[in-house]
Structures are given as structure tokens and as C-alpha cells.
C-alpha positions in Angstrom: 141.9 12.4 83.7 141.6 12.2 87.4 141.0 15.5 89.3 141.8 14.2 92.7 145.1 12.5 93.6 145.3 9.1 95.3 146.5 11.0 98.4 143.6 13.3 98.3 141.2 10.4 97.9 142.8 8.7 101.0 142.3 11.9 103.0 138.6 11.9 102.0 138.1 8.3 103.2 140.2 8.6 106.3 138.5 11.8 107.3 135.0 10.3 106.8 135.9 7.6 109.2 137.5 10.0 111.7 134.3 12.1 111.6 132.2 9.1 112.4 134.5 8.0 115.2 134.3 11.5 116.7 130.5 11.6 116.3 130.0 8.3 118.1 132.3 9.4 120.9 130.9 13.0 121.4 127.7 13.4 119.4 129.2 16.3 117.5 129.9 16.6 113.8 133.6 17.4 113.3 134.5 20.0 110.6 137.8 18.7 109.3 140.4 21.1 108.0 141.5 20.1 104.5 145.2 19.9 103.6 144.7 22.1 100.5 142.3 24.5 98.9 140.9 22.0 96.4 139.4 19.9 99.1 137.6 23.0 100.4 135.9 23.8 97.1 132.2 23.1 96.6 131.5 19.6 95.3 128.7 17.1 95.4 129.7 14.1 97.5 128.2 10.8 98.8 129.5 8.7 101.7 128.7 5.0 101.5 129.0 2.5 104.3 129.2 -1.2 103.5 129.4 -4.3 105.6 132.7 -6.2 105.5 133.4 -8.7 103.9 129.9 -9.1 102.3 129.8 -5.7 100.7 126.2 -5.3 101.8 125.1 -1.7 101.8 124.6 -0.3 105.3 124.0 3.4 104.5 124.5 5.9 101.7 123.6 9.6 101.7 125.0 12.6 99.8 124.6 16.0 98.2 124.2 15.7 94.4 125.0 19.4 93.9 128.1 21.4 94.8 126.3 23.4 97.4 128.9 23.2 100.2 132.7 23.1 100.6 133.8 19.5 100.2 135.4 19.1 103.6 132.1 20.2 105.3 129.9 18.2 102.9 132.0 15.1 103.5 131.6 15.4 107.3 127.8 15.9 107.0 127.2 13.1 104.6 129.3 10.6 106.6 127.1 11.2 109.7 123.9 11.2 107.7 124.8 7.9 106.0 125.3 6.3 109.4 122.3 7.8 111.1 119.6 9.0 108.6 119.4 6.6 105.7 115.7 5.7 105.8 116.4 2.2 104.4 118.3 1.1 107.5 118.3 1.5 111.3 121.1 3.9 112.5 124.6 2.4 112.7 125.6 1.4 116.2 129.0 2.6 117.3 130.3 -1.0 117.6 129.4 -1.7 114.0 131.9 0.8 112.6 134.8 -1.6 113.1 133.2 -3.9 110.5 132.2 -1.3 108.0 134.1 -0.1 104.9 133.9 3.6 104.1 133.6 4.7 100.5 133.5 8.3 99.2 132.3 9.5 95.8 133.0 13.1 94.7 130.6 14.2 91.9 130.8 16.5 88.9 127.8 18.9 88.6 124.8 17.2 87.1 124.2 17.8 83.4 120.6 17.9 82.1 120.1 15.5 79.2 117.7 17.7 77.1 117.1 15.3 74.2 114.2 13.2 72.9 113.6 10.5 75.5 114.3 7.7 73.0 117.9 9.1 72.7 118.7 8.8 76.4 120.1 5.3 76.4 122.6 6.3 73.8 123.9 9.1 76.0 124.4 7.0 79.2 127.8 5.3 79.4 128.0 2.5 82.0 131.0 3.0 84.3 131.2 6.7 83.5 127.8 8.1 84.3 125.7 8.4 87.4 122.0 9.3 86.9 119.5 11.5 88.6 115.8 11.3 87.6 113.4 14.0 88.8 109.6 14.3 88.3 107.7 16.8 90.4 108.5 16.1 94.0 110.1 12.7 93.2 113.9 12.4 92.8 116.2 9.4 92.6 120.0 9.1 92.2 122.3 6.2 91.5 126.1 6.5 91.5 128.2 5.4 88.5 129.5 2.3 90.3 126.0 0.9 90.9 125.3 -0.4 87.3 128.8 -1.8 87.1 128.2 -3.8 90.3 124.9 -5.1 89.1 125.7 -5.6 85.4 123.0 -3.3 84.1 122.8 -1.9 80.6 121.7 1.7 80.0 118.0 0.8 79.7 118.1 -1.0 83.0 120.1 1.7 84.6 117.4 4.3 83.6 114.6 2.0 84.9 116.3 1.4 88.2 117.0 5.1 88.7 113.3 5.8 88.1 112.4 3.1 90.7 114.9 4.7 93.2 112.8 7.9 92.7 109.7 6.0 93.7 108.4 6.0 90.1 107.5 3.3 87.6 110.5 1.9 85.7 109.4 3.6 82.5 109.0 7.1 84.1 112.3 8.2 82.5 110.3 8.2 79.2 107.6 10.6 80.5 107.8 14.1 78.8 107.9 16.0 82.1 110.7 13.8 83.6 114.1 15.4 83.8 117.2 13.1 83.5 120.6 14.2 84.5 124.0 12.5 84.3 127.2 13.1 86.2 130.6 11.4 86.8 132.4 10.7 90.0 135.8 9.8 91.4 135.4 7.0 94.0 137.7 6.0 96.8 137.2 3.2 99.4 138.9 1.2 102.0 140.0 -2.3 101.0 138.8 -3.4 104.5 137.8 -1.5 107.6 140.6 0.9 108.4 142.7 -0.7 105.7 144.5 0.8 102.6 142.5 3.2 100.5 142.3 2.7 96.8 140.6 4.4 93.8 137.6 2.3 92.7 138.2 1.5 89.0 135.1 2.3 86.9 134.9 1.6 83.2 135.8 5.1 82.2 138.0 7.8 83.5 136.7 10.9 81.8 135.7 13.9 83.9 134.7 17.4 83.0 135.3 19.1 86.3 
């Protein structure tokens, strides 16, 4: 069952765009005031920017853990996605008109403390996102990513390991820690357009 309403999801996406517009105009990170207490609770959150209409990724950064109030974390990740994603040059102000904003709010990560061979059975495509950690290495992929690429659980685990800068079979290493989480995802249909909930393959959350 969804924890956030469609109206709250729209607030998240509209606010992320407003924060970016304010940042490009002033150089300051706006702290938005949420319309209710729920949107000020601590949550993990990622802001994703995509080119329109290609859907090509332009930036994505977030906080996996619920370490900050959602309204504050949302503002910070929006600016970080536009300016600090090491895979891309910073977004130019004029680019924002052609970017779609997507916001993913995460449940707390759950450690999958089982024999490594059992991991693929516990990963449900369309419900779970994954985090893989090994020493100083860490990689995260959101639940919508394997849906977009058509991966099965084995490929999803391998790609998350690669995202961490590790070999694809690193999820099998005894010292590697694998976490799963779920998310509610909202995005614009087109830049500044209507906001909708992104349908994943499951709608089960344990908030």
C-alpha cells in the first residue's frame, strides 16, 4: 500500500524543480517548507534528472538512509544531482527546461543476511532496490532500474556490484553485504508537466 499520496508525490517533484530554479538564480539551496509533518520525517531519497524526450540520465544522487528530514534531503539531493554527479558535467541553467525531474523516496535498507546463493530468490524485480557494500566500496541501484533494462535478479545483483566498482560476482563474496529496499517514485511526464506515480511491478512497502 502506498505511503505517500499522489498529491504528496507531486509536491516532492514540484519542489525539487523549484529548488533547482532557485539555486540557478541565486546560488543558494532553498529549504522548502512541507505542507504536512509526514514530508518532514527522515527518509532516504534520490533525485533523478533525465533528458526529455530521450529519457537519457543526466544526474542522480541521493541519501540511501533516513538521515535527514525529507524536505531538507530532497532539496540537497536535487542540487547535488544537478551539480555533483561525477558521471556528468554540471547541469547548465538553460538545460533545466529540457529535463524531467524524478523523485524516489526509500524505505530503510534491510540487510539480507542469508547464504549468498539464496540472494537471487530474495530479490523481487520491480519491488526491490539494492545496495552492495564491500569495505570502502558501495553501489546502489533504484527499483526502477532493473525494470527499465529488463534484468533478472542475477543480473541486477551483478550490475549493482559493478556500480560499486567491483567485479560482477562480488555479491557472492563472503565479506560483501547486500541490502534491499523499496521506494515510491514520482516523476514529471515532461518538463514542468503533470506529475505521476511511476508504476513498478509491485506496490508493497514496509514503512
